[in-house]
py3Dmol code that shows the C-alpha trace and the ligand (Angstrom):
import py3Dmol

protein = """\
ATOM      1  CA  MET A   1       0.000   0.000   0.000  1.00  0.00           C
ATOM      2  CA  LEU A   2       2.769   2.346   1.078  1.00  0.00           C
ATOM      3  CA  GLN A   3       4.697   1.504  -2.110  1.00  0.00           C
ATOM      4  CA  VAL A   4       1.798   2.838  -4.203  1.00  0.00           C
ATOM      5  CA  PHE A   5       0.847   5.713  -1.942  1.00  0.00           C
ATOM      6  CA  MET A   6       4.316   7.317  -1.633  1.00  0.00           C
ATOM      7  CA  PRO A   7       5.045   7.752  -5.389  1.00  0.00           C
ATOM      8  CA  LEU A   8       1.500   9.060  -5.925  1.00  0.00           C
ATOM      9  CA  ASN A   9       1.978  11.553  -3.129  1.00  0.00           C
ATOM     10  CA  ILE A  10       5.296  12.724  -4.621  1.00  0.00           C
ATOM     11  CA  LEU A  11       3.736  12.993  -8.092  1.00  0.00           C
ATOM     12  CA  GLY A  12       0.897  15.065  -6.613  1.00  0.00           C
ATOM     13  CA  PHE A  13       3.408  17.348  -4.912  1.00  0.00           C
ATOM     14  CA  ILE A  14       5.415  17.822  -8.153  1.00  0.00           C
ATOM     15  CA  TYR A  15       2.220  18.523 -10.106  1.00  0.00           C
ATOM     16  CA  ARG A  16       1.116  21.218  -7.599  1.00  0.00           C
ATOM     17  CA  GLU A  17       4.572  22.865  -7.564  1.00  0.00           C
ATOM     18  CA  VAL A  18       4.832  22.936 -11.394  1.00  0.00           C
ATOM     19  CA  ARG A  19       1.329  24.422 -11.624  1.00  0.00           C
ATOM     20  CA  ARG A  20       2.172  27.103  -9.046  1.00  0.00           C
ATOM     21  CA  CYS A  21       5.388  28.020 -10.920  1.00  0.00           C
ATOM     22  CA  LEU A  22       3.505  28.279 -14.215  1.00  0.00           C
ATOM     23  CA  ILE A  23       0.958  30.601 -12.603  1.00  0.00           C
ATOM     24  CA  ASP A  24       3.816  32.717 -11.158  1.00  0.00           C
ATOM     25  CA  VAL A  25       5.463  32.969 -14.594  1.00  0.00           C
ATOM     26  CA  GLU A  26       2.130  33.940 -16.148  1.00  0.00           C
ATOM     27  CA  SER A  27       1.654  36.691 -13.517  1.00  0.00           C
ATOM     28  CA  MET A  28       5.203  37.896 -14.141  1.00  0.00           C
ATOM     29  CA  PHE A  29       4.599  38.217 -17.898  1.00  0.00           C
ATOM     30  CA  LYS A  30       1.315  40.026 -17.237  1.00  0.00           C
ATOM     31  CA  LEU A  31       3.165  42.470 -15.010  1.00  0.00           C
ATOM     32  CA  MET A  32       5.952  42.972 -17.547  1.00  0.00           C
ATOM     33  CA  THR A  33       3.536  43.769 -20.365  1.00  0.00           C
ATOM     34  CA  HIS A  34       1.344  46.012 -18.207  1.00  0.00           C
ATOM     35  CA  ARG A  35       1.365  49.580 -19.528  1.00  0.00           C
ATOM     36  CA  PRO A  36       1.362  52.111 -16.698  1.00  0.00           C
ATOM     37  CA  LYS A  37      -1.382  54.727 -16.916  1.00  0.00           C
ATOM     38  CA  ILE A  38       0.801  57.408 -15.356  1.00  0.00           C
ATOM     39  CA  VAL A  39       3.688  58.311 -17.637  1.00  0.00           C
ATOM     40  CA  ASP A  40       6.007  61.311 -18.009  1.00  0.00           C
ATOM     41  CA  CYS A  41       4.727  64.107 -20.245  1.00  0.00           C
ATOM     42  CA  ALA A  42       6.862  64.933 -23.301  1.00  0.00           C
ATOM     43  CA  ASP A  43       8.596  67.955 -21.720  1.00  0.00           C
ATOM     44  CA  ALA A  44       8.770  66.647 -18.135  1.00  0.00           C
ATOM     45  CA  ILE A  45      11.591  68.098 -16.044  1.00  0.00           C
ATOM     46  CA  ASN A  46      13.604  66.593 -13.213  1.00  0.00           C
ATOM     47  CA  ALA A  47      12.567  67.424  -9.665  1.00  0.00           C
ATOM     48  CA  ASP A  48      15.761  68.207  -7.779  1.00  0.00           C
ATOM     49  CA  GLU A  49      16.751  69.042  -4.200  1.00  0.00           C
ATOM     50  CA  GLY A  50      15.232  72.530  -4.535  1.00  0.00           C
ATOM     51  CA  PHE A  51      11.776  71.024  -4.784  1.00  0.00           C
ATOM     52  CA  ASP A  52      10.110  71.139  -1.418  1.00  0.00           C
ATOM     53  CA  GLY A  53       6.719  71.939   0.108  1.00  0.00           C
ATOM     54  CA  ILE A  54       3.428  70.958  -1.489  1.00  0.00           C
ATOM     55  CA  SER A  55       0.474  72.984  -2.644  1.00  0.00           C
ATOM     56  CA  VAL A  56      -2.853  71.203  -3.168  1.00  0.00           C
ATOM     57  CA  SER A  57      -5.217  73.473  -5.128  1.00  0.00           C
ATOM     58  CA  ASP A  58      -8.891  72.761  -5.609  1.00  0.00           C
ATOM     59  CA  ILE A  59      -8.459  69.097  -6.509  1.00  0.00           C
ATOM     60  CA  HIS A  60     -11.293  66.837  -7.581  1.00  0.00           C
ATOM     61  CA  PHE A  61     -10.949  63.091  -7.949  1.00  0.00           C
ATOM     62  CA  SER A  62     -13.056  60.023  -8.581  1.00  0.00           C
ATOM     63  CA  TYR A  63     -11.800  56.425  -8.920  1.00  0.00           C
ATOM     64  CA  ASP A  64     -14.606  55.313 -11.213  1.00  0.00           C
ATOM     65  CA  GLY A  65     -15.506  58.572 -12.963  1.00  0.00           C
ATOM     66  CA  GLN A  66     -18.816  58.649 -11.094  1.00  0.00           C
ATOM     67  CA  ARG A  67     -18.522  58.965  -7.340  1.00  0.00           C
ATOM     68  CA  LYS A  68     -16.412  61.942  -6.245  1.00  0.00           C
ATOM     69  CA  VAL A  69     -13.942  60.974  -3.552  1.00  0.00           C
ATOM     70  CA  LEU A  70     -12.262  64.394  -3.355  1.00  0.00           C
ATOM     71  CA  ASP A  71     -14.306  67.468  -4.069  1.00  0.00           C
ATOM     72  CA  GLY A  72     -12.409  70.756  -4.277  1.00  0.00           C
ATOM     73  CA  VAL A  73      -9.674  70.073  -1.704  1.00  0.00           C
ATOM     74  CA  SER A  74      -7.057  72.792  -1.075  1.00  0.00           C
ATOM     75  CA  PHE A  75      -4.294  73.086   1.513  1.00  0.00           C
ATOM     76  CA  GLU A  76      -0.578  73.833   1.777  1.00  0.00           C
ATOM     77  CA  VAL A  77       2.287  71.825   3.242  1.00  0.00           C
ATOM     78  CA  PRO A  78       4.977  74.514   3.550  1.00  0.00           C
ATOM     79  CA  LYS A  79       8.637  73.532   3.484  1.00  0.00           C
ATOM     80  CA  GLY A  80       9.794  72.158   6.841  1.00  0.00           C
ATOM     81  CA  LYS A  81       6.290  72.046   8.332  1.00  0.00           C
ATOM     82  CA  LYS A  82       4.209  69.155   9.597  1.00  0.00           C
ATOM     83  CA  VAL A  83       0.651  69.012   8.297  1.00  0.00           C
ATOM     84  CA  ALA A  84      -1.873  66.408   9.413  1.00  0.00           C
ATOM     85  CA  LEU A  85      -4.866  65.028   7.536  1.00  0.00           C
ATOM     86  CA  VAL A  86      -7.706  63.832   9.739  1.00  0.00           C
ATOM     87  CA  GLY A  87     -11.292  62.754   9.165  1.00  0.00           C
ATOM     88  CA  ALA A  88     -13.614  59.807   9.446  1.00  0.00           C
ATOM     89  CA  SER A  89     -12.907  56.549   7.631  1.00  0.00           C
ATOM     90  CA  GLY A  90     -13.544  56.975   3.902  1.00  0.00           C
ATOM     91  CA  SER A  91     -13.171  60.771   3.946  1.00  0.00           C
ATOM     92  CA  GLY A  92     -10.341  60.601   1.367  1.00  0.00           C
ATOM     93  CA  LYS A  93      -7.117  60.830   3.413  1.00  0.00           C
ATOM     94  CA  SER A  94      -5.284  57.877   1.827  1.00  0.00           C
ATOM     95  CA  THR A  95      -6.518  58.912  -1.610  1.00  0.00           C
ATOM     96  CA  LEU A  96      -4.639  62.202  -1.149  1.00  0.00           C
ATOM     97  CA  GLY A  97      -1.487  60.200  -0.389  1.00  0.00           C
ATOM     98  CA  ARG A  98      -1.962  58.131  -3.552  1.00  0.00           C
ATOM     99  CA  LEU A  99      -2.418  61.293  -5.639  1.00  0.00           C
ATOM    100  CA  LEU A 100       0.725  62.790  -4.127  1.00  0.00           C
ATOM    101  CA  PHE A 101       2.714  59.725  -5.254  1.00  0.00           C
ATOM    102  CA  ARG A 102       0.913  59.882  -8.612  1.00  0.00           C
ATOM    103  CA  PHE A 103      -0.521  56.384  -8.438  1.00  0.00           C
ATOM    104  CA  TYR A 104      -3.434  58.317  -9.953  1.00  0.00           C
ATOM    105  CA  ASP A 105      -3.698  61.811 -11.399  1.00  0.00           C
ATOM    106  CA  VAL A 106      -6.257  64.376 -10.287  1.00  0.00           C
ATOM    107  CA  ASP A 107      -9.335  64.973 -12.466  1.00  0.00           C
ATOM    108  CA  GLN A 108      -9.326  68.735 -11.842  1.00  0.00           C
ATOM    109  CA  GLY A 109      -7.133  71.176  -9.951  1.00  0.00           C
ATOM    110  CA  ARG A 110      -3.468  70.568  -9.280  1.00  0.00           C
ATOM    111  CA  ILE A 111      -0.885  69.370  -6.810  1.00  0.00           C
ATOM    112  CA  SER A 112       2.285  71.402  -7.166  1.00  0.00           C
ATOM    113  CA  CYS A 113       5.742  71.621  -5.712  1.00  0.00           C
ATOM    114  CA  ALA A 114       8.025  74.650  -6.071  1.00  0.00           C
ATOM    115  CA  GLY A 115       5.390  76.206  -8.354  1.00  0.00           C
ATOM    116  CA  ARG A 116       5.381  73.233 -10.737  1.00  0.00           C
ATOM    117  CA  ASP A 117       2.428  70.948 -11.304  1.00  0.00           C
ATOM    118  CA  ILE A 118       3.742  67.497 -10.295  1.00  0.00           C
ATOM    119  CA  ARG A 119       2.462  66.179 -13.660  1.00  0.00           C
ATOM    120  CA  GLN A 120       5.234  68.269 -15.285  1.00  0.00           C
ATOM    121  CA  LEU A 121       7.910  66.443 -13.281  1.00  0.00           C
ATOM    122  CA  LYS A 122       9.653  63.221 -14.227  1.00  0.00           C
ATOM    123  CA  LEU A 123       7.861  60.643 -12.154  1.00  0.00           C
ATOM    124  CA  ALA A 124      10.988  58.805 -10.980  1.00  0.00           C
ATOM    125  CA  SER A 125      12.675  62.044  -9.903  1.00  0.00           C
ATOM    126  CA  TRP A 126       9.534  63.175  -8.060  1.00  0.00           C
ATOM    127  CA  ARG A 127       9.112  59.871  -6.211  1.00  0.00           C
ATOM    128  CA  GLN A 128      12.794  59.978  -5.301  1.00  0.00           C
ATOM    129  CA  LEU A 129      12.053  63.103  -3.239  1.00  0.00           C
ATOM    130  CA  LEU A 130       9.226  61.408  -1.370  1.00  0.00           C
ATOM    131  CA  GLY A 131       9.509  59.033   1.539  1.00  0.00           C
ATOM    132  CA  VAL A 132       6.622  57.017   2.865  1.00  0.00           C
ATOM    133  CA  VAL A 133       5.955  55.195   6.102  1.00  0.00           C
ATOM    134  CA  PRO A 134       2.984  53.024   5.137  1.00  0.00           C
ATOM    135  CA  GLN A 135       0.343  51.661   7.494  1.00  0.00           C
ATOM    136  CA  ASP A 136       1.501  48.109   6.945  1.00  0.00           C
ATOM    137  CA  THR A 137       5.227  47.623   6.569  1.00  0.00           C
ATOM    138  CA  VAL A 138       6.332  44.672   4.488  1.00  0.00           C
ATOM    139  CA  LEU A 139       9.308  42.825   5.932  1.00  0.00           C
ATOM    140  CA  PHE A 140      11.310  40.538   3.667  1.00  0.00           C
ATOM    141  CA  ASN A 141      12.633  37.167   4.786  1.00  0.00           C
ATOM    142  CA  ASP A 142      16.066  38.604   5.380  1.00  0.00           C
ATOM    143  CA  THR A 143      18.096  40.164   8.181  1.00  0.00           C
ATOM    144  CA  LEU A 144      16.823  43.205  10.032  1.00  0.00           C
ATOM    145  CA  GLY A 145      19.827  45.166   8.712  1.00  0.00           C
ATOM    146  CA  ASN A 146      19.071  44.323   5.081  1.00  0.00           C
ATOM    147  CA  ASN A 147      15.415  45.158   5.602  1.00  0.00           C
ATOM    148  CA  ILE A 148      16.444  48.646   6.717  1.00  0.00           C
ATOM    149  CA  ARG A 149      19.209  49.095   4.090  1.00  0.00           C
ATOM    150  CA  TYR A 150      16.585  48.379   1.444  1.00  0.00           C
ATOM    151  CA  GLY A 151      15.779  52.142   1.742  1.00  0.00           C
ATOM    152  CA  ASN A 152      19.245  52.873   0.318  1.00  0.00           C
ATOM    153  CA  PRO A 153      21.530  49.886  -0.292  1.00  0.00           C
ATOM    154  CA  ALA A 154      24.497  52.232  -0.824  1.00  0.00           C
ATOM    155  CA  SER A 155      24.294  53.665   2.713  1.00  0.00           C
ATOM    156  CA  ASP A 156      27.257  53.269   5.041  1.00  0.00           C
ATOM    157  CA  GLU A 157      27.478  52.169   8.699  1.00  0.00           C
ATOM    158  CA  ALA A 158      27.517  55.748  10.037  1.00  0.00           C
ATOM    159  CA  GLU A 159      24.292  56.594   8.192  1.00  0.00           C
ATOM    160  CA  LEU A 160      22.706  53.398   9.423  1.00  0.00           C
ATOM    161  CA  THR A 161      23.658  54.121  13.047  1.00  0.00           C
ATOM    162  CA  GLN A 162      22.200  57.617  12.739  1.00  0.00           C
ATOM    163  CA  VAL A 163      18.838  56.496  11.359  1.00  0.00           C
ATOM    164  CA  LEU A 164      18.542  53.744  13.980  1.00  0.00           C
ATOM    165  CA  ALA A 165      18.899  56.408  16.669  1.00  0.00           C
ATOM    166  CA  HIS A 166      16.363  58.687  14.967  1.00  0.00           C
ATOM    167  CA  ALA A 167      13.883  55.853  14.516  1.00  0.00           C
ATOM    168  CA  ASP A 168      14.288  54.919  18.186  1.00  0.00           C
ATOM    169  CA  LEU A 169      15.432  51.417  17.222  1.00  0.00           C
ATOM    170  CA  ALA A 170      18.952  51.381  18.624  1.00  0.00           C
ATOM    171  CA  ASP A 171      18.000  49.983  22.071  1.00  0.00           C
ATOM    172  CA  PHE A 172      15.637  47.407  20.600  1.00  0.00           C
ATOM    173  CA  ILE A 173      18.316  46.123  18.207  1.00  0.00           C
ATOM    174  CA  GLY A 174      20.948  46.245  20.952  1.00  0.00           C
ATOM    175  CA  ARG A 175      18.864  43.782  22.984  1.00  0.00           C
ATOM    176  CA  LEU A 176      18.666  41.221  20.155  1.00  0.00           C
ATOM    177  CA  PRO A 177      21.455  38.613  20.510  1.00  0.00           C
ATOM    178  CA  GLU A 178      22.190  38.809  16.784  1.00  0.00           C
ATOM    179  CA  GLY A 179      21.462  42.524  16.448  1.00  0.00           C
ATOM    180  CA  LEU A 180      21.075  43.681  12.850  1.00  0.00           C
ATOM    181  CA  ASP A 181      21.822  40.129  11.653  1.00  0.00           C
ATOM    182  CA  THR A 182      18.589  38.841  13.201  1.00  0.00           C
ATOM    183  CA  GLN A 183      16.401  37.131  10.617  1.00  0.00           C
ATOM    184  CA  VAL A 184      12.942  38.715  10.362  1.00  0.00           C
ATOM    185  CA  GLY A 185       9.841  38.200   8.243  1.00  0.00           C
ATOM    186  CA  GLU A 186       7.660  35.125   7.925  1.00  0.00           C
ATOM    187  CA  ARG A 187      10.575  32.803   8.584  1.00  0.00           C
ATOM    188  CA  GLY A 188      12.235  34.830  11.321  1.00  0.00           C
ATOM    189  CA  LEU A 189      11.514  37.085  14.256  1.00  0.00           C
ATOM    190  CA  LYS A 190       8.020  38.564  14.166  1.00  0.00           C
ATOM    191  CA  LEU A 191       8.038  42.261  14.949  1.00  0.00           C
ATOM    192  CA  SER A 192       5.121  44.071  16.570  1.00  0.00           C
ATOM    193  CA  GLY A 193       3.154  46.677  14.590  1.00  0.00           C
ATOM    194  CA  GLY A 194       5.016  49.481  16.364  1.00  0.00           C
ATOM    195  CA  GLU A 195       8.467  47.953  15.751  1.00  0.00           C
ATOM    196  CA  LYS A 196       7.624  47.440  12.079  1.00  0.00           C
ATOM    197  CA  GLN A 197       6.619  51.072  11.686  1.00  0.00           C
ATOM    198  CA  ARG A 198       9.917  52.136  13.254  1.00  0.00           C
ATOM    199  CA  VAL A 199      11.792  49.873  10.815  1.00  0.00           C
ATOM    200  CA  SER A 200       9.843  51.650   8.117  1.00  0.00           C
ATOM    201  CA  ILE A 201      10.845  55.074   9.489  1.00  0.00           C
ATOM    202  CA  ALA A 202      14.524  54.011   9.475  1.00  0.00           C
ATOM    203  CA  ARG A 203      14.190  52.615   5.952  1.00  0.00           C
ATOM    204  CA  MET A 204      12.615  55.829   4.734  1.00  0.00           C
ATOM    205  CA  LEU A 205      15.238  58.008   6.434  1.00  0.00           C
ATOM    206  CA  LEU A 206      18.076  56.149   4.708  1.00  0.00           C
ATOM    207  CA  LYS A 207      16.531  57.211   1.409  1.00  0.00           C
ATOM    208  CA  LYS A 208      16.949  60.880   2.508  1.00  0.00           C
ATOM    209  CA  PRO A 209      13.639  62.141   1.156  1.00  0.00           C
ATOM    210  CA  ARG A 210      12.707  65.853   1.078  1.00  0.00           C
ATOM    211  CA  ILE A 211       9.039  65.234   1.812  1.00  0.00           C
ATOM    212  CA  MET A 212       7.654  62.511   4.084  1.00  0.00           C
ATOM    213  CA  LEU A 213       4.247  60.883   4.076  1.00  0.00           C
ATOM    214  CA  PHE A 214       3.434  59.078   7.291  1.00  0.00           C
ATOM    215  CA  ASP A 215       0.354  56.877   7.187  1.00  0.00           C
ATOM    216  CA  GLU A 216      -0.382  56.116  10.792  1.00  0.00           C
ATOM    217  CA  ALA A 217      -1.320  52.499  11.522  1.00  0.00           C
ATOM    218  CA  THR A 218      -5.034  52.097  12.135  1.00  0.00           C
ATOM    219  CA  SER A 219      -4.517  49.022  14.263  1.00  0.00           C
ATOM    220  CA  SER A 220      -4.449  49.850  17.931  1.00  0.00           C
ATOM    221  CA  LEU A 221      -0.988  49.940  19.432  1.00  0.00           C
ATOM    222  CA  ASP A 222      -0.227  49.742  23.117  1.00  0.00           C
ATOM    223  CA  SER A 223       0.648  53.135  24.523  1.00  0.00           C
ATOM    224  CA  ARG A 224       4.378  52.316  24.855  1.00  0.00           C
ATOM    225  CA  SER A 225       4.613  51.440  21.132  1.00  0.00           C
ATOM    226  CA  GLU A 226       2.618  54.517  20.243  1.00  0.00           C
ATOM    227  CA  GLN A 227       4.936  56.727  22.302  1.00  0.00           C
ATOM    228  CA  ALA A 228       8.014  55.120  20.696  1.00  0.00           C
ATOM    229  CA  ILE A 229       6.677  55.776  17.185  1.00  0.00           C
ATOM    230  CA  LEU A 230       5.671  59.292  18.118  1.00  0.00           C
ATOM    231  CA  GLN A 231       9.119  59.976  19.497  1.00  0.00           C
ATOM    232  CA  ALA A 232      10.741  58.502  16.382  1.00  0.00           C
ATOM    233  CA  PHE A 233       8.499  60.480  14.116  1.00  0.00           C
ATOM    234  CA  SER A 234       8.892  63.795  15.913  1.00  0.00           C
ATOM    235  CA  ASN A 235      12.701  63.301  15.792  1.00  0.00           C
ATOM    236  CA  VAL A 236      12.561  63.188  12.019  1.00  0.00           C
ATOM    237  CA  ALA A 237       9.640  65.522  11.359  1.00  0.00           C
ATOM    238  CA  LYS A 238      11.680  68.426  12.767  1.00  0.00           C
ATOM    239  CA  GLU A 239      14.014  68.236   9.792  1.00  0.00           C
ATOM    240  CA  HIS A 240      11.507  67.412   7.064  1.00  0.00           C
ATOM    241  CA  THR A 241       8.400  68.598   5.321  1.00  0.00           C
ATOM    242  CA  SER A 242       5.796  66.073   6.403  1.00  0.00           C
ATOM    243  CA  LEU A 243       2.237  65.087   5.730  1.00  0.00           C
ATOM    244  CA  VAL A 244       0.710  62.785   8.338  1.00  0.00           C
ATOM    245  CA  ILE A 245      -2.439  60.758   7.781  1.00  0.00           C
ATOM    246  CA  ALA A 246      -3.628  60.457  11.353  1.00  0.00           C
ATOM    247  CA  HIS A 247      -6.187  58.186  12.907  1.00  0.00           C
ATOM    248  CA  ARG A 248      -5.474  59.034  16.538  1.00  0.00           C
ATOM    249  CA  LEU A 249      -5.778  62.762  17.088  1.00  0.00           C
ATOM    250  CA  SER A 250      -3.518  62.560  20.152  1.00  0.00           C
ATOM    251  CA  THR A 251      -0.592  61.924  17.794  1.00  0.00           C
ATOM    252  CA  ILE A 252      -0.865  65.163  15.835  1.00  0.00           C
ATOM    253  CA  ILE A 253      -1.610  67.841  18.396  1.00  0.00           C
ATOM    254  CA  ASP A 254       1.797  69.405  17.640  1.00  0.00           C
ATOM    255  CA  ALA A 255       1.148  69.682  13.870  1.00  0.00           C
ATOM    256  CA  ASP A 256       1.630  73.120  12.296  1.00  0.00           C
ATOM    257  CA  ASN A 257      -1.685  72.706  10.530  1.00  0.00           C
ATOM    258  CA  ILE A 258      -4.449  70.110  10.742  1.00  0.00           C
ATOM    259  CA  VAL A 259      -6.646  69.653   7.676  1.00  0.00           C
ATOM    260  CA  VAL A 260     -10.024  68.141   8.558  1.00  0.00           C
ATOM    261  CA  LEU A 261     -11.737  66.183   5.793  1.00  0.00           C
ATOM    262  CA  ASP A 262     -15.335  65.091   5.654  1.00  0.00           C
ATOM    263  CA  GLN A 263     -16.719  63.217   2.626  1.00  0.00           C
ATOM    264  CA  GLY A 264     -13.967  64.497   0.350  1.00  0.00           C
ATOM    265  CA  LYS A 265     -14.177  68.146   1.396  1.00  0.00           C
ATOM    266  CA  VAL A 266     -12.020  70.226   3.709  1.00  0.00           C
ATOM    267  CA  VAL A 267     -14.381  71.311   6.447  1.00  0.00           C
ATOM    268  CA  GLU A 268     -11.887  72.977   8.798  1.00  0.00           C
ATOM    269  CA  GLN A 269      -8.189  73.628   9.128  1.00  0.00           C
ATOM    270  CA  GLY A 270      -5.958  75.129  11.806  1.00  0.00           C
ATOM    271  CA  THR A 271      -3.815  74.164  14.775  1.00  0.00           C
ATOM    272  CA  HIS A 272      -5.122  71.786  17.419  1.00  0.00           C
ATOM    273  CA  GLN A 273      -5.921  74.672  19.804  1.00  0.00           C
ATOM    274  CA  GLN A 274      -7.605  76.759  17.078  1.00  0.00           C
ATOM    275  CA  LEU A 275      -9.752  73.823  16.010  1.00  0.00           C
ATOM    276  CA  LEU A 276     -10.744  72.971  19.566  1.00  0.00           C
ATOM    277  CA  SER A 277     -11.771  76.557  20.272  1.00  0.00           C
ATOM    278  CA  GLN A 278     -13.977  76.570  17.124  1.00  0.00           C
ATOM    279  CA  GLN A 279     -15.976  73.722  18.695  1.00  0.00           C
ATOM    280  CA  GLY A 280     -16.798  72.326  15.236  1.00  0.00           C
ATOM    281  CA  TYR A 281     -16.258  68.954  13.558  1.00  0.00           C
ATOM    282  CA  TYR A 282     -12.674  68.457  14.827  1.00  0.00           C
ATOM    283  CA  TYR A 283     -13.851  69.260  18.347  1.00  0.00           C
ATOM    284  CA  SER A 284     -16.506  66.554  18.108  1.00  0.00           C
ATOM    285  CA  LEU A 285     -13.942  64.015  16.781  1.00  0.00           C
ATOM    286  CA  TRP A 286     -11.626  64.940  19.651  1.00  0.00           C
ATOM    287  CA  GLN A 287     -14.395  64.533  22.232  1.00  0.00           C
ATOM    288  CA  LEU A 288     -15.295  61.171  20.740  1.00  0.00           C
ATOM    289  CA  GLN A 289     -11.709  59.893  20.919  1.00  0.00           C
ATOM    290  CA  GLN A 290     -11.229  61.187  24.456  1.00  0.00           C
ATOM    291  CA  SER A 291     -14.253  59.276  25.652  1.00  0.00           C
TER     292      SER A 291
END
"""
ligand_1 = """\
31
LIG
P -9.448 55.238 6.242
O -9.307 56.196 7.401
O -10.449 54.164 6.525
O -8.140 54.708 5.748
P -9.587 57.268 4.167
O -10.068 58.574 4.714
O -8.128 57.110 3.982
O -10.159 56.078 5.039
P -9.787 56.569 1.376
O -9.087 55.266 1.507
O -9.069 57.685 0.730
O -10.362 57.045 2.797
O -11.154 56.297 0.602
C -12.027 57.339 0.212
C -13.170 56.719 -0.579
O -12.663 56.179 -1.785
C -13.868 55.579 0.157
O -15.251 55.693 -0.082
C -13.317 54.331 -0.494
O -14.282 53.323 -0.524
C -13.016 54.816 -1.916
N -11.864 54.104 -2.489
C -10.647 53.967 -1.930
N -9.822 53.285 -2.745
C -10.533 52.981 -3.840
C -10.244 52.286 -5.057
N -9.024 51.776 -5.294
N -11.240 52.162 -5.964
C -12.466 52.683 -5.737
N -12.812 53.357 -4.619
C -11.869 53.496 -3.680
"""
view = py3Dmol.view(width=600, height=400)
view.addModel(protein, "pdb")
view.setStyle({"model": 0}, {"cartoon": {"style": "trace"}})
view.addModel(ligand_1, "xyz")
view.setStyle({"model": 1}, {"stick": {}})
view.zoomTo()
view.show()
């Protein structure tokens, strides 16, 4: 019985593996032949170090050409300032991030940097200036060090040490027996949501972006993790122009400007204190989160 069962089992395994590989190859060819919708315009120019600060002017956007997701949104992110986007789920915060990276282009209005519509900039040069800390950080099955160096493989040890300090990771890594050589990812050490976001901050810092987009994790973090991320982020925000998509208002009370979105429209903007004293929509969100 075993003599029949074993070869059949092996054949079944080989069949499944070959099928999976063929599907992977098919997906790879699909990806390679995919034509991107966003391409450089004929006279696109390079965005260089002088490009900083963002101006969002009266933008309108719909994913499907029918339902408006952003409806006349305007705000500024001046050079060196920290601006926060807040609003209920589905109000359009992440969509603004996607438009900034030009995963989509606006239907009307414009997003500009240094007086230039970002559609006039070479896409690769524009994205090179941007750094993102996404909600969910992907860790590769590799060492912690290589996961961080992925932000800039050419970085040296001194740069790495500096970003680890800024991202508040130095102590954490110091406590790991294998330090930066610790294997992480699915097949290695599992990091908490907060630790992953700090890895992401370090990764982004190594890239040396001019403008940072920080998409705060929606998942609840314990207050120690939240404080560690906040500390890491405020260390770096001081030296950068930053746009923060915030879900917990307690994390952005120090922002230079808070833009409050509701159903794709800016309903209020100002500092935390200004918005509280207006006793409007932000005030009600704040009250809700406090309770
Ligand atoms: P959250 O706080 O839950 O992350 P958000 O404020 O970031 O929400 P968006 O993700 O920008 O909101 O979504 C705004 C609206 O656009 C929502 O109604 C959402 O369903 C819709 N939307 C988001 N992504 C897409 C997409 N790829 N295709 C179609 N509609 C989308």
